N, C-alpha and C positions, 0 to 999 in steps of 0.2 A: 599834876606837874605842864604848866603852860609853856608849849616851844611854839611860838606863831611862826606859819608857813610861808612868810611875805619877806622873812629874814633871812639873813645868811649868818653862819656860827662859827667860831674857832674851837680848837682842841682846849684851849687853855681857858673856855666858857666866855668868850665876847660874845656878842651879837653885833650884826652889822646891817643899816638898812640904809639902801641906795637914795640919795635926793634928786629930786628934779634938777640941781644944778652940776649934779655930778661928783657933789661931795657925799661923803658916808658918816652916818652918825651911829657910834659905838658907847655899847654901854655894857653890864653884864647881866648874863642869866639868870633867871628866878633859880636854877640848878645851883650856880653859884652861888647866890645871896642866901639861899637855904643853907648849904653848905659851913658858909662862914658866920650864919647869926647876926644879929643884930648890930648893923653898919653905923660905927660912931664917928669916921673920919674917914675923907676922901683928899688924897692931896693928885690934884690933876695939872694934865700938862700947858703950857703957857703959848698961847696963840703964837703962829709965825715959827715954831720949832718945826724943824725938818726932823723925820723920823724914819727909821727901817723898818720892814717886817719882822716881826717878831721881838723887837727892841721893845724892853720893859718901861713905860711912859707917865704911870701912875700907880698910885698904893692906892688901897681900900683896907680901912682896918675894921674890924668888929671887935666885938667882946670877948671873942675866941683864938683871933688870929689876924697878922696881917698878910696881905695879899697882891702880889703886882698883877698890873693891867698890863696888858701886852699891844702893840700896834699890830693889828690886823694887816695892814697895808702899807707899804712906803709912801710917804707921801709929807705933806705939811699939817700941820695943827691948823684949822682955821678959826676953832670957839671952845671955850671951855663950859661946863654948864655952874658959873659962878653958885645961881640958886641953891644948887645939888651940894655945893661945896658948904654952903651955911647950914643948910638942914639933911644932910645924908642919909636919915631915917627915910626919907621917900624913896630909897632903892629897895627897901625891905616890904614895903607894899605893892609898887608899881617898877618893878627893874625895867620891864619895855617901855616905859613911859619916861623914866629917872634915866635921861642919858647922860654919860660923862663928858665927851668931849668929839667933836665934829672933825673929818680929816679931808683934804682935798687927795686922794692917790695919785701918784705919779704916772701909774699904768692900771688902766681901769678893768683889763682883761683878767689882771691878778684875781680880781672878786671871782671869777670862775673855778677860781681852786679852793676857795672855803668851802664849809661844810653847808648841805641843803638842811631843813629840819628835820627831815628823814633820817639822814646819815649823822645829826646832832643826837638825835634821839636814842639812835643805835648805841652810840656811843656812851650815854650817861645809862643804857640800859631802858630805856621807857617804851 
């Protein structure tokens, strides 16, 4: 199972990549997509929406179950991956390239509280 070292992670299985402009890109981990099975539908947040850390803001549906996706940080949604909404199966083949949404955090120091790749690996038993 892949756990890229350059990303941060949440206990609810989202990955977070910091971008040069200070925004963060968010998706679900390889572990999450494997547990869900074939993903068939995504409900993504709209740009401009203000969110709180830990708030359920998106839904991933698979042939097995539906699962909420949580905001890893407080901030404003600046983009959702509309291509992915039209072709959600891309998450199954490449979860670290198939981002769900981008967020401009209100407090960038909150990133420090997220899990490292090693800590996330320990959490999932890798």
